[in-house]
C-alpha positions as CSV (number, residue, x, y, z in Angstrom):
1,X,94.5,54.3,65.0
2,X,97.4,55.5,67.0
3,X,100.6,53.4,67.2
4,X,103.7,53.8,69.1
5,X,106.8,52.0,67.6
6,X,110.3,52.0,68.9
7,X,113.3,51.5,66.6
8,X,114.5,47.9,66.8
9,X,117.5,47.4,69.0
10,X,120.8,47.3,67.1
11,X,123.6,45.0,68.2
12,X,127.0,46.3,67.3
13,X,129.7,43.9,66.0
14,X,127.3,41.0,65.7
15,X,126.9,38.9,62.5
16,X,124.5,36.6,60.9
17,X,125.6,33.0,60.3
18,X,128.4,32.8,57.8
19,X,129.8,36.3,57.5
20,X,132.3,38.3,59.6
21,X,131.5,41.9,60.5
22,X,133.8,44.7,61.3
23,X,133.9,48.4,61.0
24,X,133.4,51.7,62.9
25,X,130.2,52.7,64.5
26,X,128.8,56.0,63.3
27,X,125.9,58.0,64.4
28,X,123.9,60.2,62.2
29,X,121.0,62.6,62.7
30,X,118.0,61.4,64.5
31,X,120.0,58.7,66.2
32,X,117.4,57.9,68.8
33,X,114.3,55.8,68.3
34,X,111.3,57.7,67.1
35,X,107.7,57.2,68.0
36,X,105.2,57.4,65.3
37,X,101.7,58.5,66.2
38,X,98.8,58.5,63.9
39,X,97.7,56.4,61.0
40,X,99.2,53.3,59.6
41,X,101.1,55.3,57.1
42,X,103.5,56.9,59.6
43,X,107.0,56.7,58.1
44,X,109.0,53.9,59.5
45,X,112.3,54.6,61.2
46,X,115.2,53.5,59.0
47,X,117.7,50.9,60.1
48,X,121.3,50.6,58.8
49,X,121.5,48.3,55.9
50,X,123.9,45.3,55.6
51,X,124.8,42.5,53.3
52,X,122.8,39.3,53.5
53,X,124.5,36.5,55.5
54,X,127.7,35.2,54.1
55,X,129.7,38.3,53.3
56,X,131.7,40.9,55.2
57,X,129.6,43.7,56.5
58,X,131.6,46.5,57.9
59,X,129.0,49.1,58.7
60,X,128.2,52.0,61.0
61,X,125.7,51.6,63.7
62,X,123.5,54.4,62.6
63,X,120.1,55.3,63.7
64,X,120.1,58.1,61.2
65,X,117.3,57.8,58.8
66,X,119.5,56.9,55.9
67,X,121.3,54.2,57.6
68,X,118.0,52.4,58.0
69,X,118.2,49.0,56.4
70,X,118.6,50.6,53.1
71,X,119.8,47.7,51.0
72,X,119.1,47.6,47.4
73,X,119.2,45.9,44.1
74,X,121.6,46.6,41.3
75,X,121.3,48.1,37.9
76,X,122.0,44.9,36.0
77,X,118.8,43.2,37.3
78,X,117.0,41.9,34.3
79,X,113.9,40.7,32.8
80,X,110.5,42.0,33.9
81,X,108.2,44.2,32.0
82,X,105.6,46.3,33.8
83,X,101.9,45.5,33.7
84,X,99.5,45.2,30.8
85,X,97.5,47.8,29.2
86,X,94.0,48.6,30.4
87,X,91.4,50.7,28.8
88,X,89.8,53.7,30.5
89,X,86.3,53.7,31.9
90,X,83.6,54.3,29.4
91,X,82.7,57.9,29.0
92,X,79.1,58.9,29.4
93,X,77.2,60.0,26.3
94,X,75.0,63.0,26.5
95,X,71.3,62.7,25.6
96,X,71.4,59.1,24.3
97,X,68.0,57.5,24.6
98,X,67.5,53.9,25.4
99,X,66.6,51.8,22.3
100,X,62.9,51.4,21.9
101,X,61.9,53.9,24.5
102,X,60.5,57.5,24.7
103,X,62.6,60.6,25.1
104,X,62.0,61.0,28.8
105,X,65.3,59.5,29.9
106,X,68.9,60.3,29.3
107,X,71.2,57.3,28.9
108,X,74.7,58.1,30.0
109,X,76.5,55.4,28.0
110,X,76.1,53.4,24.8
111,X,75.0,49.8,24.8
112,X,77.3,47.1,26.1
113,X,79.1,49.2,28.7
114,X,80.7,46.9,31.3
115,X,82.8,47.4,34.3
116,X,85.4,50.2,33.7
117,X,89.0,49.3,33.1
118,X,91.9,51.0,34.9
119,X,94.7,52.5,32.9
120,X,97.9,50.5,33.1
121,X,101.4,50.6,31.6
122,X,102.4,49.4,28.2
123,X,101.9,45.7,27.3
124,X,104.9,43.5,28.0
125,X,107.4,42.9,25.2
126,X,107.1,39.5,23.6
127,X,110.8,39.2,23.8
128,X,110.8,39.4,27.6
129,X,107.8,37.4,28.8
130,X,106.4,38.3,32.2
131,X,106.4,35.8,34.9
132,X,103.0,34.3,35.6
133,X,102.2,35.5,39.1
134,X,98.6,34.5,39.6
135,X,96.2,31.9,38.4
136,X,96.1,28.1,39.1
137,X,99.2,27.3,37.2
138,X,101.4,30.1,38.7
139,X,102.2,28.3,42.0
140,X,103.3,25.2,40.0
141,X,105.8,27.0,37.7
142,X,107.0,30.0,39.6
143,X,109.7,29.9,42.2
144,X,109.0,31.7,45.5
145,X,111.5,34.3,46.7
146,X,109.4,35.7,49.5
147,X,107.2,33.5,51.6
148,X,105.7,35.0,54.8
149,X,102.8,34.9,57.2
150,X,102.9,38.2,59.0
151,X,101.1,38.1,62.3
152,X,101.3,41.2,64.4
153,X,99.1,41.7,67.5
154,X,98.9,45.1,69.1
155,X,95.9,44.6,71.2
156,X,93.6,47.2,69.5
157,X,94.8,46.0,66.1
158,X,95.9,42.7,64.6
159,X,97.5,41.9,61.3
160,X,97.4,38.4,59.8
161,X,98.6,38.3,56.2
162,X,99.9,35.4,54.1
163,X,102.2,36.7,51.3
164,X,104.1,34.8,48.6
165,X,106.0,36.7,45.9
166,X,108.0,35.4,43.0
167,X,111.4,36.7,41.9
168,X,111.0,39.8,39.8
169,X,107.4,40.3,40.9
170,X,105.9,43.6,42.2
171,X,103.1,43.3,44.7
172,X,101.1,46.3,45.8
173,X,99.3,46.3,49.2
174,X,96.2,48.4,48.8
175,X,93.7,49.4,51.3
176,X,92.1,52.2,53.3
177,X,93.7,54.0,56.2
178,X,94.3,51.7,59.2
179,X,94.0,48.5,57.1
180,X,97.5,47.3,58.1
181,X,99.5,48.1,55.0
182,X,102.3,50.0,56.7
183,X,102.4,47.6,59.6
184,X,102.9,44.8,57.0
185,X,105.7,46.7,55.3
186,X,107.5,47.4,58.6
187,X,107.2,43.8,59.6
188,X,108.9,42.8,56.3
189,X,111.7,45.3,57.0
190,X,112.1,44.0,60.6
191,X,111.1,47.3,62.1
192,X,108.0,45.7,63.8
193,X,108.5,42.3,65.4
194,X,106.2,39.5,64.5
195,X,104.1,37.9,67.2
196,X,103.4,34.9,65.1
197,X,104.0,33.4,61.7
198,X,107.3,33.6,59.8
199,X,109.3,35.4,57.2
200,X,111.5,33.7,54.7
201,X,113.4,35.3,51.9
202,X,115.3,33.3,49.2
203,X,114.9,30.2,51.3
204,X,116.4,31.8,54.5
205,X,114.3,32.3,57.5
206,X,114.7,35.9,58.7
207,X,112.1,35.7,61.5
208,X,110.1,33.0,63.2
209,X,108.8,33.8,66.7
210,X,108.0,30.1,67.5
211,X,111.7,29.3,67.0
212,X,112.8,32.6,68.7
213,X,114.7,33.4,65.5
214,X,115.0,37.0,64.3
215,X,117.8,38.3,62.0
216,X,118.5,41.9,63.1
217,X,117.0,44.5,60.8
218,X,120.4,45.8,59.7
219,X,121.4,42.3,58.6
220,X,118.5,41.8,56.3
221,X,119.0,42.2,52.6
222,X,116.2,44.7,52.4
223,X,116.0,48.2,50.9
224,X,113.3,50.8,51.8
225,X,112.1,53.9,50.1
226,X,110.1,55.8,52.8
227,X,107.2,58.2,52.2
228,X,109.2,61.3,53.2
229,X,112.5,59.9,51.8
230,X,114.6,60.4,55.0
231,X,117.7,61.8,53.2
232,X,120.6,63.0,55.3
233,X,120.2,66.8,55.2
234,X,123.9,67.5,55.6
235,X,125.0,65.2,52.8
236,X,124.9,65.8,49.0
237,X,122.8,63.6,46.8
238,X,125.9,61.7,45.8
239,X,126.9,61.0,49.4
240,X,123.4,60.0,50.4
241,X,123.5,57.3,47.7
242,X,127.1,56.4,48.6
243,X,126.2,56.0,52.3
244,X,124.5,52.7,51.9
245,X,127.4,51.4,49.8
246,X,129.9,52.5,52.4
247,X,128.0,50.5,55.1
248,X,128.4,47.5,52.9
249,X,132.2,47.7,52.9
250,X,132.8,49.7,49.8
251,X,135.7,52.2,49.9
252,X,134.9,55.9,49.7
253,X,136.1,56.2,46.1
254,X,134.4,53.1,44.9
255,X,131.1,54.0,46.7
256,X,131.1,57.5,45.2
257,X,131.8,56.1,41.7
258,X,128.9,53.6,42.0
259,X,126.6,56.3,43.5
260,X,127.4,58.6,40.6
261,X,126.4,55.9,38.1
262,X,123.1,55.4,40.0
263,X,122.3,59.2,40.0
264,X,122.9,59.1,36.2
265,X,120.4,56.2,35.9
266,X,117.7,58.2,37.7
267,X,118.5,61.3,35.7
268,X,120.1,63.4,38.4
269,X,123.8,63.3,37.4
270,X,123.9,67.2,37.3
271,X,122.5,67.3,40.9
272,X,125.1,65.1,42.5
273,X,126.5,68.0,44.6
274,X,123.1,69.3,45.8
275,X,121.9,68.8,49.3
276,X,118.3,67.6,49.9
277,X,116.9,71.1,50.7
278,X,117.9,72.2,47.2
279,X,116.1,69.3,45.5
280,X,112.5,69.2,44.4
281,X,110.2,66.5,45.8
282,X,110.5,64.4,42.7
283,X,114.3,64.7,42.7
284,X,114.5,63.7,46.4
285,X,112.3,60.7,45.7
286,X,114.7,59.6,42.9
287,X,117.7,60.0,45.2
288,X,116.0,57.9,47.8
289,X,115.2,55.2,45.1
290,X,118.9,55.2,43.9
291,X,120.1,54.9,47.5
292,X,117.8,51.9,48.1
293,X,118.7,50.2,44.9
294,X,122.5,50.7,44.9
295,X,123.5,48.0,47.5
296,X,121.4,45.3,45.6
297,X,118.7,44.1,48.1
298,X,116.7,41.0,47.7
299,X,113.6,42.7,48.9
300,X,112.7,46.3,48.0
301,X,110.0,48.0,50.1
302,X,108.3,51.2,48.9
303,X,106.0,53.0,51.4
304,X,103.7,55.5,49.7
305,X,106.6,56.5,47.4
306,X,104.6,59.2,45.6
307,X,102.3,60.5,48.3
308,X,104.2,63.7,48.8
309,X,104.4,64.7,45.1
310,X,102.1,67.0,43.2
311,X,100.1,65.5,40.3
312,X,102.5,66.6,37.5
313,X,105.6,65.3,39.3
314,X,103.9,62.1,40.3
315,X,103.3,61.3,36.6
316,X,107.0,61.7,35.8
317,X,108.2,59.8,38.9
318,X,105.7,57.0,38.3
319,X,107.3,56.5,34.9
320,X,110.8,56.5,36.3
321,X,109.8,54.1,39.1
322,X,108.0,51.7,36.7
323,X,111.1,51.5,34.5
324,X,113.4,50.6,37.4
325,X,110.9,48.1,38.9
326,X,110.8,46.4,35.5
327,X,114.5,45.8,35.6
328,X,114.5,44.6,39.2
329,X,115.0,40.9,39.5
330,X,114.3,40.5,43.2
331,X,111.1,41.1,45.2
332,X,109.3,44.5,45.4
333,X,106.4,45.3,47.7
334,X,104.6,48.6,47.3
335,X,102.3,50.2,49.8
336,X,99.9,52.8,48.4
337,X,96.4,54.4,48.8
338,X,96.4,55.4,45.2
339,X,94.7,52.8,42.9
340,X,96.4,54.2,39.8
341,X,99.9,53.8,41.3
342,X,99.0,50.2,42.2
343,X,97.5,49.4,38.8
344,X,100.4,50.9,36.9
345,X,103.3,49.7,39.0
346,X,102.2,46.3,40.3
347,X,101.9,42.8,38.8
348,X,99.5,41.7,41.6
349,X,97.4,43.5,44.1
350,X,96.6,42.4,47.7
351,X,93.7,44.3,49.1
352,X,93.8,44.7,52.9
353,X,90.9,45.7,55.2
354,X,91.1,45.5,59.0
355,X,94.4,43.6,58.9
356,X,93.2,40.9,56.6
357,X,93.5,40.2,52.8
358,X,90.0,40.5,51.3
359,X,91.0,40.1,47.6
360,X,94.1,39.3,45.7
361,X,94.9,39.1,42.0
362,X,96.0,40.8,38.8
363,X,95.0,44.5,38.6
364,X,92.6,44.0,35.7
365,X,90.8,41.1,37.4
366,X,90.3,43.1,40.6
367,X,89.0,46.1,38.6
368,X,86.5,43.9,36.7
369,X,85.3,41.9,39.7
370,X,85.7,43.8,43.0
371,X,84.7,41.9,46.1
372,X,84.5,44.8,48.6
373,X,82.9,48.2,48.7
374,X,86.3,49.8,49.1
375,X,87.5,48.4,45.8
376,X,84.2,49.0,44.1
377,X,84.5,52.7,45.0
378,X,88.1,52.9,43.8
379,X,87.3,51.5,40.4
380,X,83.9,53.3,40.1
381,X,81.4,50.5,40.2
382,X,78.0,50.0,41.9
383,X,78.4,46.7,43.8
384,X,75.8,44.6,45.6
385,X,75.5,41.2,47.2
386,X,72.6,38.8,46.6
387,X,71.4,35.4,45.8
388,X,71.1,34.4,42.1
389,X,68.6,32.1,40.4
390,X,69.7,32.1,36.8
391,X,69.8,35.7,35.5
392,X,67.8,37.1,38.4
393,X,69.5,38.2,41.6
394,X,67.6,39.0,44.8
395,X,69.7,41.6,46.7
396,X,70.7,41.2,50.3
397,X,69.4,43.8,52.6
398,X,71.9,46.4,53.8
399,X,70.8,49.0,56.3
400,X,70.2,52.4,54.6
401,X,71.4,51.3,51.2
402,X,69.5,48.2,49.9
403,X,66.0,46.9,50.6
404,X,66.2,43.1,51.1
405,X,64.8,41.2,48.1
406,X,65.2,44.0,45.6
407,X,65.3,42.2,42.2
408,X,68.2,42.8,39.7
409,X,68.3,41.2,36.3
410,X,71.9,40.4,35.1
411,X,73.7,39.4,31.9
412,X,75.2,36.3,33.7
413,X,73.5,33.2,34.9
414,X,74.5,32.0,38.4
415,X,73.1,30.0,41.3
416,X,73.6,31.0,44.9
417,X,75.5,33.9,46.5
418,X,76.9,36.4,44.0
419,X,78.2,39.9,43.6
420,X,76.4,42.1,41.1
421,X,78.0,45.1,39.6
422,X,77.4,47.8,37.0
423,X,79.1,51.1,36.1
424,X,77.6,54.5,37.0
425,X,77.8,55.2,33.2
426,X,75.4,52.3,32.6
427,X,72.6,54.0,34.6
428,X,69.9,55.9,32.7
429,X,68.0,58.7,34.5
430,X,64.3,59.5,33.7
431,X,61.9,62.1,34.9
432,X,59.0,59.5,34.8
433,X,58.8,55.7,34.8
434,X,60.6,54.5,31.7
435,X,58.9,52.6,29.0
436,X,62.1,50.9,27.7
437,X,63.6,47.5,27.2
438,X,65.6,47.9,30.5
439,X,64.4,45.3,33.0
440,X,65.9,47.1,36.0
441,X,64.1,50.3,37.0
442,X,63.6,51.9,40.4
443,X,62.1,55.2,41.7
444,X,64.9,57.1,43.4
445,X,65.7,60.5,44.9
446,X,68.8,62.6,44.0
447,X,70.6,63.0,47.4
448,X,73.9,64.3,46.1
449,X,75.6,65.8,43.0
450,X,79.2,66.5,42.3
451,X,81.5,67.0,39.4
452,X,83.5,63.9,38.5
453,X,85.9,64.7,35.7
454,X,83.8,66.0,32.8
455,X,80.7,64.3,34.2
456,X,78.2,65.0,37.0
457,X,78.0,62.0,39.5
458,X,74.6,61.6,41.0
459,X,74.0,59.9,44.4
460,X,70.7,58.2,44.1
461,X,68.7,56.7,47.0
462,X,65.8,54.3,46.6
463,X,65.2,50.5,46.9
464,X,69.0,50.4,46.4
465,X,71.7,53.1,46.8
466,X,73.5,53.7,43.5
467,X,75.5,56.3,41.6
468,X,75.0,57.5,38.0
469,X,77.2,59.6,35.7
470,X,75.5,62.2,33.5
471,X,76.9,64.9,31.4
472,X,76.2,68.5,32.6
473,X,74.0,68.9,29.5
474,X,71.9,65.9,30.5
475,X,71.6,67.2,34.1
476,X,70.4,70.6,32.7
477,X,67.9,68.9,30.3
478,X,66.4,66.9,33.1
479,X,66.4,69.8,35.5
480,X,68.0,67.9,38.2
481,X,68.9,69.1,41.7
482,X,69.2,67.6,45.1
483,X,65.8,66.3,46.2
484,X,64.6,65.6,42.6
485,X,62.5,62.5,42.4
486,X,63.4,60.5,39.3
487,X,63.6,57.0,37.9
488,X,66.9,55.1,37.3
489,X,67.2,52.1,35.0
490,X,70.0,49.7,34.0
491,X,69.9,47.2,31.2
492,X,70.5,43.6,32.2
493,X,73.2,43.4,29.5
494,X,75.2,46.0,31.4
495,X,75.0,44.3,34.7
496,X,77.5,41.6,35.6
497,X,77.1,38.9,38.3
498,X,79.9,36.6,39.6
499,X,80.1,34.1,42.5
500,X,80.7,35.6,45.9
């Protein structure tokens, strides 16, 4: 998808209801509007930040990247612990035979393997209970800080997303390229105008096309951390962080003092005088985070904040970011392609495909019960649709992947349309038809093989298309290669079914 977006028009010396404005107008680098071409994840053009309505807002009119709406939340924010602990996917066991059967097959997992769990952060402290952000009781007991219906129509692409977020909650927008994640984030920041719906933050309507109401981007209490950070190249780390504070009326000395405290919080006190080109990717990301948090926003937006980092740096920065999000008492919305970032950092996931939410819930719930092929691939499950009669599911036909009516025995009893899922590690591969207790067995052909961690992942085609994880030793023992004709079996006890 190719998009062309122009930086929203800034109106100097204007003010939201209730607050005077004053101050010089300053231009920084890249002052003109920038067009983004390419995928949804093109970095948004930053807008100068400002106080929420009701306070003085002397600020520069800067179309420089750093001026961009970077409002932030303060260090004293309290009270939220990051997400619960999840266990890792089950590891395949080499050469384990199915109980009661001959030695012709190699079972890749022990009995009772269920859908894999995704690693998450430490369990929340009992002393600081997490807000309940999903489930039937959540809406009744949780206040809503962000309430929006984001409707953006670009002709070739349309976004229609309802989003509610509680104070202190972190929501991750997850989806494939072109799903609408970055469009949603830009709409929240005011960088892309809504064509319908509304946006309300802390009870104040920031945008509602039907009422012709739109608070200018620079007047919104929003902080943004962009994918490529957009630091001022000619300013030190200290002055980059202080810049957002200066635009909110702080004096130079006060702003630099607060900025120094924030650099200390993110572990960069000794790099206060360094310019962006002298910082590593991880250090630049932390400067951008400090700059976004310093002016105390009510909405923090993070656009692929770790996409530009190598694996080792990402682990370190993810830990830092999780700690600061846990102390952030306002609303945070994270956009990412990486399921691990989403699972570790977010309280709740919203999965977008083609501009629509296809699944929403706690990370562990989505990992256990995916409702789209995209999520099933991310969490490593074989996923099928079908119609259940008790423990038996007749699979729906899918061109090239599933023969209509293929039976699948499951551990769960249901009636009507269902999803059925099992882990690749639950699949046993045999050279001949298995004589085992497994009720699900199909003749298949190996059409692909690749290393997947310390396992070999097989792509198997037959009455249904599925993947299986074997150890390299098991692959060698069975003499497998692309084109090998084998049998695959899965026990009913390792196959879950849930309503579609």
